[in-house]
C-alpha positions as CSV (number, residue, x, y, z in Angstrom):
1,M,96.8,146.1,76.3
2,C,98.7,148.7,75.0
3,D,101.8,147.5,72.9
4,D,104.0,149.8,74.1
5,Y,104.0,148.0,77.6
6,P,104.5,144.2,76.7
7,S,105.6,143.2,80.4
8,I,102.7,144.7,81.3
9,R,100.2,142.7,79.5
10,D,102.5,139.7,80.3
11,E,101.9,140.6,83.7
12,C,98.1,140.6,83.5
13,E,97.7,137.1,81.7
14,L,99.5,135.7,84.4
15,A,97.3,137.2,87.0
16,I,94.4,135.6,84.7
17,H,96.4,132.5,84.9
18,L,96.7,132.7,88.8
19,V,93.3,133.1,89.5
20,M,91.4,130.8,87.2
21,P,94.3,128.0,86.8
22,G,93.3,125.7,84.2
23,H,91.1,128.0,82.1
24,R,92.1,129.4,78.3
25,I,93.6,132.3,78.7
26,G,93.8,134.1,74.8
27,R,95.4,137.4,72.9
28,V,93.7,138.4,70.0
29,K,95.8,141.3,68.8
30,R,94.2,144.5,67.6
31,L,95.8,147.9,65.9
32,G,98.5,149.3,68.5
33,C,97.1,146.5,71.4
34,S,96.0,143.0,72.1
35,E,92.6,142.1,74.0
36,V,94.0,139.9,76.9
37,Y,90.6,137.3,78.0
38,G,89.9,134.5,80.2
39,Y,86.3,133.4,80.2
40,S,85.0,131.9,83.2
41,K,81.3,132.3,85.1
42,H,83.1,132.9,88.3
43,W,84.6,136.0,87.1
44,P,81.6,138.2,88.9
45,C,82.1,136.8,91.7
46,L,85.8,137.8,91.9
47,L,84.7,141.3,90.3
48,P,81.4,142.1,91.8
49,Q,82.0,146.1,91.1
50,H,81.6,145.1,87.6
51,G,78.1,146.3,86.4
52,P,76.6,148.1,83.4
53,G,77.6,151.5,82.7
54,R,80.3,153.9,83.3
55,K,82.3,153.0,86.6
56,H,82.6,157.1,87.5
57,E,78.9,156.8,87.0
58,R,77.9,153.8,89.7
59,K,79.3,153.7,93.0
60,L,82.1,151.1,93.5
61,I,82.4,149.4,96.9
62,L,85.2,146.3,97.5
63,A,83.8,143.6,99.6
64,P,85.3,142.8,102.7
65,W,87.4,140.2,101.5
66,Q,88.8,142.5,98.5
67,E,89.8,145.2,101.2
68,R,92.2,142.6,103.2
69,I,93.6,141.6,99.8
70,A,94.2,145.2,98.3
71,Y,95.1,146.9,101.6
72,D,95.9,144.7,104.2
73,L,98.2,141.8,102.4
74,S,99.3,143.4,99.2
75,P,98.6,147.7,99.0
76,Q,101.6,147.3,97.1
77,F,100.4,145.5,94.3
78,F,97.2,147.1,94.2
79,L,99.1,150.4,94.2
80,R,101.2,149.3,91.4
81,G,98.2,147.9,89.0
82,L,96.7,151.3,89.8
83,V,99.4,153.3,88.6
84,H,99.9,151.2,85.8
85,A,96.4,151.5,84.7
86,D,95.6,155.5,84.9
87,G,98.7,157.1,86.2
88,C,102.2,157.7,85.3
89,R,105.7,158.7,86.6
90,V,107.0,162.0,85.6
91,I,110.0,164.0,85.7
92,N,108.3,167.8,87.1
93,R,110.3,170.7,85.7
94,V,110.0,173.5,87.9
95,T,111.3,177.3,87.3
96,G,111.4,179.1,90.6
97,Q,109.3,182.4,90.3
98,R,111.8,184.1,92.6
99,T,115.1,183.2,92.2
100,G,114.9,181.8,88.1
101,K,116.2,178.8,89.5
102,R,115.2,175.7,87.4
103,Y,115.1,172.4,89.2
104,E,113.5,168.8,88.2
105,Y,112.4,166.0,90.3
106,P,110.2,162.8,89.8
107,R,106.7,162.5,90.9
108,Y,103.7,160.4,90.4
109,F,100.2,161.3,89.2
110,F,96.8,159.2,89.1
111,T,93.6,160.0,86.9
112,N,90.2,158.8,87.1
113,E,86.8,160.1,86.5
114,S,85.6,157.9,89.6
115,S,85.8,159.0,92.7
116,D,85.6,155.5,94.2
117,I,88.5,154.7,92.3
118,R,90.7,157.8,93.6
119,E,89.9,156.7,96.9
120,F,90.8,153.2,96.2
121,F,94.2,154.7,95.5
122,V,94.5,157.1,98.5
123,E,93.6,154.8,101.0
124,A,96.4,152.1,99.1
125,C,98.7,155.2,99.7
126,R,97.8,156.1,103.1
127,R,98.3,152.3,104.3
128,L,101.8,152.8,102.7
129,H,102.5,155.8,104.5
130,V,102.6,157.8,101.3
131,H,101.5,161.5,101.1
132,C,99.2,162.2,98.1
133,R,96.8,165.0,97.4
134,Y,94.7,166.2,94.9
135,T,96.2,168.3,91.9
136,K,93.0,168.4,89.9
137,P,89.7,167.3,90.3
138,N,90.3,163.7,89.0
139,T,94.3,163.8,89.7
140,L,95.9,162.7,92.7
141,S,99.6,163.6,93.2
142,V,103.1,161.6,95.0
143,A,105.5,164.5,94.9
144,R,107.2,164.0,97.8
145,R,111.1,163.0,97.5
146,E,110.6,160.6,100.2
147,H,107.3,158.7,98.7
148,V,108.1,158.8,95.6
149,G,111.0,156.6,96.7
150,V,108.6,154.8,98.2
151,L,106.7,154.2,95.1
152,D,109.9,153.6,93.0
153,T,110.7,150.4,95.2
154,F,107.6,148.7,93.8
155,V,106.0,150.6,91.0
156,G,108.5,149.9,88.3
157,A,108.5,152.2,85.1
158,K,105.9,150.7,82.7
159,A,107.7,148.7,80.1
């Protein structure tokens, strides 16, 4: 967990504690980051997608109970986690080709090499009626003002 975002690190530590109460949670300081860990034999039950090899080279499927949590019960938290892990909010600065007029607007980007994880992002956006589109083969964008506004209500800045 990057030291630049201590509140995200704290939130992850709290999530581990809530999922595995009574288990020891620790941090190991590294250069520019901290490893946050919690040991349990039950992690494979909660994260059956975990396995050998790179995520983008193997199929990732949410179990039905995971889909219910991610898409039906808390798509905001799911999308927030995806953005905090592999996304960003930027101010897009544009100069009109015909008018030369400069304008700027906020937008979100989400980049991941795994097509499955990108589809998780797309589905969470769909459930929240947020329009996203591909800007590159591995990158999605949310740029419409009203949809950026929706994400702003629960994603928040990385801090």
